[in-house]
Steps between C-alpha positions, in 0.01 A plus 500: 500500500643677805447187715670282241794740484540491881495116500761489224723740694467286814568182303808658346618607844462145634698355207774756547508433873512122455790533259702664778435204732832316536544126545606561860189713566275234349655227717467715810129554429434129439696394806300745711177360351621149587570595863169681537309212343660255742421730790135494391505122436422558132700212354375550144617862494832394654539229236428746217761738638756219510435418136561866413828492696613173341406642159760772553766317703473166318490151649811574707278727712493415870124551489449171316539325838218716634286392205544134597392579858198697380379214281551260791301720739221520243506119478582523129736207532556428130611860443717481811677188369557666162660809657696287750650294216626815328669612822647156577650469152727793589549446872408217738322700768371282783192714587391498134559125479275459806228707331525274197480182709191613692335627181554166325360321805187717486469424128510129592803454275640247747803371307611852412438616857714215636786601269475860624474400867803273462702802389369700794572215743860474375553855626256510790491177702222596735206291633236711324664460158558130570132457585384674182735293282424170676125561479525534122726196475246304705220605265690338213550187716872567527482402866863396546615841373244678718614306808868582432414867446314521831763311701768742381347790694305316771719656771496847347340814637126512443355853481260518798231687306519291181189290440333283237128482420330161542137384473293416808199276564270781387472537123655823375659579837878496536743528789842662512750238613850593623765422240678253728183293548434503123864400446468192726170408335668501159792297637244251625327485162825440313601234756166331443553503123838334560320229705662600830177506699652519849706802396191658346303453824785661695504806276120536522538500878768770477268711283227469764742588778572827321133566422251270679203637302652399165197330340674348196783353711244346737315341209823375344622351827170322561499361146852360525432346842186332366696367203773361729239322713355336191846390386575354842171309510546337158759238609275399794199462267701290253619273782142441612401411144784251470386325818 
C-alpha cells in the first residue's frame, strides 16, 4: 500500500507539473529536440518533433518547410510531394517547387514532373534545370520541345562539379559524366529524333571532347555513323540493280 501511495503522489506531481507547462515552454522543448535529433542524424525523431510543433503552431508554421526536406532526405517522395503541395498553395517557394519536381521524377510521374520542372525553369533558366526538363520531355518523345529547352541554355554556366550517372560496358557499373557532356549527348539525341543526323553527330563529338571516356556517347556516335553509311550506300546499290 505504501508503494502504491508513493506512485500516486509522484503521478499527481507529474500531472501538476505538466499543467504548468506553457505553450511557449512546450515549443521550446520540441524545437530543442528537433535540433538535437538533426545533430544526431535521427530524422525520425526530428520529424516527430516537427509534427508536435506544427500541431501547436498550425500549418502556418515555418517548420512545415523542414518537414518537406526531411521527407525528401528520407526518400519518402510521395509524402514530400504532399507536404510541398500544401506549402505551394499558400506561397510559390522555388526551393520547395524544386523538391516537388525531383520527387515526382523519382516517382516516375513524368508528366507531373515535367509540369513542375517547367515552373522551376521559368524562374531558374540554368543548364542543369534545362537538362532535367529536356530529359523528361525526351522520354515522352517530345523531342522538339526538349531540343528548344536545351538550346535556350546551351551557352549558360555549367557547374564544374555537376555530373550525371550513365551506364558503361560492364553490367551494373556506371560512370559519372560531367553535366556539359551529358547535355551535348542529349542535344545529339534530340537532333537525331528530329532527323538532323549531321547535327547529332556534331553534338556527340562535342560530348566526347568534354569527356572522352563517355561510353554512351561513343556508342551513340558509332551507331549514327553506321546508319549514315548504310543510307549513303542505298542509292549506289539501287543504281547497280537498275543496270
